[in-house]
N, C-alpha and C positions, 0 to 999 in steps of 0.2 A: 506494499501501499504506502508507504512512504519511497519507495524507487517510481512510480509512478510520480508523485508529486516532486522528486529531485528531474525526472527525464523533461517533465512540461518546466519545471523553471530554467533547465541549460536548453530548452528549446528555446524560451523567450528573450534571455537572454541575447542569444545569438539573433535572433530576430531583432531585437535593436541595434544589436550593432551590425548588421547587414540596411536596416535603416537607414543608422546614421552614418554609414560610408555611400549608401545611393540618395543619399541628398547632399552629401557634400561637407554634415558636419565633422566627420573624421576622413583621416585621408587613405585613399585607396592602395589595398596594396598590391592592382595590379599595374605595375609601372613598365612603359616603354621600354622594351630589351633590345638588342639586335638577335633577330634569330627567335624570338619568341612567336607563338600560334597566335593570330591574327583573332581568331574565335575568344583569347583569354581577355584579350581588352575591351570587347566588347558584354562580357557577361555582367560587369559593374553595372552598367546602365538597367538592368531589367531587376536588381537589388530596388528601386523605390517599388515594384509591387510586393516584391517576392519578401521584404521584411514586415511589411504588416501581416499581409498575410499566415507570414510563419506565427506571427504575434497573435493573432486571431484563433488560427487554430491551438496553441498552447492555451489561451483562455477557455475556450469550448470544451477542451479533453478535461484541463483541470476541474469546472464545473460539470461533467459528464461523468466522468469517475466513479466508480461506488465506493461509497462509504459505509 
């Protein structure tokens, strides 16, 4: 039971980090380097919608967990 809440807490924290990177509040870990895959530079653009979605899923799972 406690492990489920730990899992949702971690998911919530990752959602906060992804949202902060997506909106430019934190520096993106994906810096342009020579020889880097082009898709890796584009993935941070999707963080604007993936972060809030991850936070929402974590909250729904926390309330839907049987107690």
